[in-house]
C-alpha positions as CSV (number, residue, x, y, z in Angstrom):
1,M,5.0,-60.1,31.3
2,G,3.5,-60.3,34.7
3,G,2.6,-56.6,35.0
4,E,-0.7,-54.9,35.5
5,E,-3.0,-54.6,32.5
6,G,-2.8,-51.2,30.9
7,V,0.7,-50.5,32.3
8,A,3.4,-49.9,29.6
9,P,6.4,-52.2,29.7
10,R,9.6,-50.7,31.0
11,G,11.3,-48.5,28.4
12,Y,8.1,-47.8,26.5
13,V,5.7,-44.8,26.6
14,P,2.0,-45.0,25.7
15,V,1.0,-42.5,23.0
16,L,-2.5,-41.6,21.8
17,V,-2.4,-40.5,18.2
18,G,-5.0,-38.9,15.9
19,A,-6.6,-35.6,14.9
20,A,-9.3,-36.2,17.6
21,A,-6.5,-36.3,20.2
22,A,-6.6,-32.5,20.0
23,E,-10.1,-32.5,21.2
24,E,-9.2,-34.7,24.2
25,E,-11.8,-37.4,23.3
26,E,-11.7,-40.8,24.8
27,E,-9.3,-43.4,23.3
28,E,-12.2,-45.5,22.0
29,E,-13.4,-42.6,19.8
30,E,-13.0,-43.2,16.0
31,G,-9.7,-42.1,14.5
32,L,-7.6,-42.4,17.7
33,Q,-4.9,-45.1,18.0
34,R,-2.8,-46.1,20.9
35,F,0.9,-46.9,20.4
36,L,3.6,-48.2,22.7
37,V,6.8,-46.4,21.7
38,S,10.3,-47.2,22.8
39,V,11.9,-44.3,24.7
40,E,14.8,-44.6,22.2
41,A,12.5,-43.5,19.3
42,F,12.0,-40.1,21.0
43,K,15.6,-39.2,20.2
44,H,14.9,-39.2,16.5
45,A,14.6,-35.7,14.9
46,C,11.2,-36.5,13.4
47,F,9.8,-37.6,16.8
48,V,11.1,-34.3,18.3
49,S,9.1,-32.5,15.7
50,L,6.0,-34.4,16.7
51,L,6.6,-33.7,20.3
52,E,7.0,-30.0,19.5
53,M,3.7,-30.1,17.6
54,A,2.0,-31.7,20.6
55,A,3.5,-29.1,23.0
56,G,2.2,-26.3,20.7
57,E,-1.3,-27.9,20.8
58,F,-1.5,-28.9,24.5
59,G,1.4,-27.2,26.3
60,Y,4.2,-29.0,28.1
61,Q,2.2,-30.2,31.0
62,Q,-0.2,-32.8,29.5
63,K,-1.9,-35.0,32.0
64,G,-2.4,-38.7,31.4
65,V,-1.4,-40.4,28.2
66,L,0.9,-38.4,25.8
67,R,-1.3,-37.2,22.9
68,I,0.0,-36.3,19.5
69,P,-2.4,-34.6,17.1
70,C,-1.5,-36.1,13.7
71,A,-2.7,-38.8,11.4
72,P,-1.9,-42.3,12.7
73,E,-0.5,-43.2,9.3
74,H,2.0,-40.4,9.5
75,F,2.9,-41.3,13.1
76,R,3.5,-44.9,12.0
77,R,5.8,-43.8,9.1
78,V,7.8,-41.6,11.6
79,L,8.1,-44.6,14.0
80,E,9.3,-46.9,11.1
81,M,11.9,-44.3,10.1
82,A,13.2,-44.1,13.7
83,I,13.4,-47.9,14.0
84,K,15.3,-48.2,10.7
85,E,17.8,-45.5,11.6
86,R,18.4,-47.1,15.0
87,E,19.1,-50.5,13.2
88,R,21.5,-48.8,10.8
89,V,23.4,-47.2,13.7
90,R,23.6,-50.6,15.5
91,E,24.9,-52.3,12.4
92,A,27.5,-49.6,11.8
93,V,28.7,-49.8,15.4
94,S,28.9,-53.6,15.4
95,K,30.9,-54.0,12.2
96,P,34.6,-54.6,12.7
97,V,37.1,-52.1,11.4
98,E,39.1,-53.5,8.5
């Protein structure tokens, strides 16, 4: 992809995840992980809960990278659930009716 370094690809949002995100530490600090998340994943109910948690911590007008104050392992599980559900929906939609 011929874009600028540090710019998220179209359809993706950079997200900074970790308990230290609540303290607005730099990304390089221990415990913080950066994810590129498809905008489709944000439609999943579990992601909505994470966004509400972030809004409660930081408000609705975060500046810079979206920060979510949870354990990276938990975030990864939520991301995996959203991906699996999206795949199930695509499978169901693409199956012919018998």
